[in-house]
C-alpha positions as CSV (number, residue, x, y, z in Angstrom):
1,M,92.4,91.0,84.5
2,F,89.8,91.9,82.5
3,D,88.6,95.3,80.6
4,L,85.4,97.1,81.2
5,E,84.1,99.8,78.7
6,T,82.4,102.7,79.9
7,N,81.5,105.8,78.1
8,P,82.3,108.9,80.2
9,D,80.0,111.1,78.3
10,N,77.3,109.3,79.5
11,A,78.5,108.2,82.7
12,V,76.7,108.7,86.0
13,P,77.6,108.7,89.6
14,S,77.4,104.6,90.6
15,R,75.4,103.4,93.6
16,C,78.8,103.5,95.5
17,V,80.1,105.5,98.5
18,G,83.7,106.9,98.0
19,I,86.3,107.1,100.9
20,L,89.2,109.8,100.5
21,L,91.9,108.9,103.1
22,A,93.3,112.4,104.1
23,A,95.1,111.6,107.8
24,G,99.0,111.0,106.9
25,R,101.5,113.3,108.2
26,G,103.4,113.4,104.9
27,R,106.6,113.7,106.9
28,R,109.0,112.8,103.8
29,Y,107.3,115.9,102.0
30,A,107.4,117.9,104.9
31,S,110.9,117.4,105.8
32,A,111.6,118.5,102.3
33,A,109.3,121.4,102.1
34,A,110.0,123.1,105.5
35,G,107.1,121.8,107.4
36,Q,104.6,122.0,104.2
37,D,101.8,120.0,104.3
38,K,101.7,118.2,100.5
39,L,97.8,117.4,100.9
40,L,97.6,121.6,100.3
41,A,100.4,122.1,97.9
42,P,99.1,123.5,94.5
43,L,99.1,121.4,91.2
44,T,99.7,123.3,88.2
45,D,96.3,124.6,87.7
46,G,96.2,125.7,91.3
47,L,94.2,123.1,92.6
48,P,95.6,121.6,96.2
49,V,96.4,117.8,95.7
50,V,93.8,117.0,98.2
51,A,91.0,118.9,96.9
52,A,91.9,117.4,93.2
53,A,91.7,113.7,94.5
54,A,88.4,114.6,96.2
55,A,87.2,116.2,93.2
56,S,87.7,113.0,90.9
57,L,86.1,110.5,93.7
58,R,82.8,113.0,94.1
59,A,82.3,112.5,90.2
60,A,82.3,108.9,90.3
61,T,80.2,108.3,93.6
62,T,77.1,109.5,95.6
63,R,79.0,111.1,98.3
64,V,82.2,111.1,99.5
65,V,83.5,110.6,103.2
66,A,86.9,112.0,104.0
67,I,89.0,111.0,107.0
68,T,91.4,113.8,108.4
69,R,93.2,114.3,111.4
70,A,91.4,116.2,114.1
71,D,94.5,118.3,114.1
72,N,94.4,119.5,110.5
73,D,91.8,121.9,110.5
74,R,93.2,123.3,107.0
75,V,92.8,120.1,105.1
76,A,89.1,119.3,107.2
77,A,88.1,122.8,105.9
78,L,89.3,122.6,102.5
79,L,87.4,118.9,101.6
80,A,84.4,120.4,103.5
81,Q,84.2,123.1,101.1
82,A,84.9,120.6,98.3
83,G,81.4,118.8,99.3
84,C,83.2,115.9,101.2
85,E,81.5,114.7,104.4
86,V,84.7,114.9,106.9
87,V,85.0,112.5,109.7
88,T,88.0,113.3,112.0
89,I,90.3,110.9,113.7
90,D,92.6,111.0,116.8
91,P,96.0,112.6,115.8
92,R,97.6,109.6,117.2
93,A,96.1,107.2,115.2
94,D,98.6,104.7,114.0
95,G,98.2,104.7,110.2
96,M,96.2,103.6,107.2
97,G,94.6,100.6,108.7
98,D,93.0,103.1,111.4
99,S,92.1,105.7,108.7
100,L,89.9,102.7,106.7
101,A,88.9,101.3,110.0
102,A,87.5,104.6,110.9
103,A,85.9,105.1,107.4
104,A,84.4,101.6,107.4
105,R,82.5,102.2,110.8
106,H,81.1,105.8,109.2
107,V,79.5,104.2,106.3
108,M,78.5,101.0,107.5
109,Q,76.3,103.1,110.0
110,T,75.2,106.0,107.2
111,A,74.9,104.4,103.9
112,G,71.6,103.5,102.4
113,A,70.6,99.9,101.5
114,D,70.9,100.7,98.0
115,I,75.0,101.5,98.2
116,H,76.2,98.6,96.6
117,A,80.1,99.0,97.4
118,C,82.9,101.8,98.5
119,L,85.3,103.2,96.4
120,V,88.9,104.2,98.7
121,A,91.3,106.6,96.9
122,L,94.1,108.3,98.8
123,G,94.5,111.9,99.4
124,D,98.0,112.3,97.5
125,M,96.9,111.1,94.4
126,P,95.4,114.0,92.5
127,W,96.2,112.8,89.0
128,I,93.5,109.9,88.6
129,R,90.8,110.4,86.2
130,P,87.2,110.3,87.1
131,D,86.0,108.1,84.7
132,T,88.6,105.4,86.1
133,C,87.0,106.0,89.4
134,L,83.7,105.3,87.9
135,R,84.8,102.2,86.1
136,V,86.2,100.7,89.0
137,A,83.4,101.5,90.8
138,Q,80.8,100.1,88.4
139,A,83.0,96.8,88.2
140,A,82.5,96.0,92.0
141,R,78.8,95.4,91.1
142,L,80.2,91.7,89.5
143,H,83.3,91.5,91.7
144,P,83.8,91.8,95.6
145,I,87.2,93.9,95.3
146,V,88.4,95.8,92.3
147,A,91.7,97.4,91.8
148,P,92.7,99.3,88.5
149,V,96.1,98.3,87.1
150,W,98.1,100.4,84.4
151,R,101.0,98.9,82.8
152,G,101.0,96.1,85.0
153,Q,101.1,98.0,88.6
154,R,98.1,97.7,90.7
155,G,97.3,101.2,92.1
156,H,94.4,103.4,93.3
157,P,91.1,104.0,93.9
158,V,90.1,100.3,95.3
159,A,86.4,99.3,95.5
160,F,85.2,97.1,97.9
161,Q,81.6,95.5,98.3
162,R,79.6,95.8,100.9
163,S,80.0,92.4,102.2
164,I,83.7,93.4,103.0
165,W,83.4,96.3,104.8
166,P,83.2,94.4,108.3
167,A,86.6,93.4,107.6
168,L,87.9,96.9,106.7
169,A,86.3,98.0,110.1
170,A,88.5,95.5,112.1
171,L,91.6,96.9,110.5
172,S,94.4,99.1,112.3
173,G,97.7,100.1,112.1
174,D,99.7,100.7,109.1
175,V,98.9,97.9,106.9
176,G,95.8,99.2,105.3
177,A,94.2,96.3,103.3
178,R,96.5,94.2,102.5
179,A,95.1,91.2,104.6
180,V,91.5,91.7,103.4
181,L,93.0,92.1,99.7
182,A,94.8,88.7,100.3
183,R,92.2,86.7,102.1
184,H,89.5,88.0,99.4
185,G,91.5,87.8,96.5
186,V,91.7,91.5,93.9
187,T,89.8,91.6,90.6
188,E,92.6,93.5,88.3
189,L,91.1,96.0,86.2
190,A,92.9,97.5,83.2
191,V,93.1,101.1,82.8
192,E,95.0,103.5,80.4
193,D,95.3,105.7,83.2
194,A,98.8,106.9,84.9
195,G,97.2,108.6,87.8
196,V,96.3,105.5,89.6
197,C,99.6,104.8,90.4
198,A,101.0,108.3,90.8
199,D,101.4,110.0,94.0
200,V,103.0,113.0,95.8
201,D,105.4,111.8,98.0
202,T,107.8,114.5,98.0
203,P,108.0,117.9,96.1
204,D,109.7,116.5,93.2
205,D,106.6,114.7,92.6
206,L,104.8,117.8,91.8
207,A,107.9,119.1,90.1
208,A,107.9,116.6,87.7
209,A,104.2,116.7,86.8
210,R,104.5,120.1,86.1
211,R,107.7,119.6,83.8
212,D,105.4,117.0,81.9
213,S,102.2,118.9,81.8
């Protein structure tokens, strides 16, 4: 594990493209909240969960590609309004692996030669600080795969150098990038940001955040 110093006051977006995975169905949240979409749930400041996740990613990257389901017009419209480039996938897609593969194929086709990495974040993780996203993206200049670690827990976002993108594009199913991480190894970046390990899984997660704010 290593530490990388960054001055957020002087921070500028890295030559890195952001990928926001926002195609999940959030079944546990919907089951506990009468069918509501957790990505659209408001935070304490009124900003929807997925919009907050996108904002942190946009602050640290040159552009953000957001992956949504083709049957979720509300999330797609919100992310487009937030400045993301929205790519939709088949609603029958089988999980995070399919979403990440679709994103990787898209950025392989559209990223300029100056883009050195992608930074993958999850749409249900709204509390990651923008400077954390920037630090992880910058660390990918030196290491093929970089993930933040808070108090011993590995979290998101995860940066992948361009050489790893073909492996991401070959993923499928619901296992995400675990096989890619195991094959190439992960450089862990120590951060003081609890948001890298905090997602919205149920309404209780939002309620706890409101109590702590």
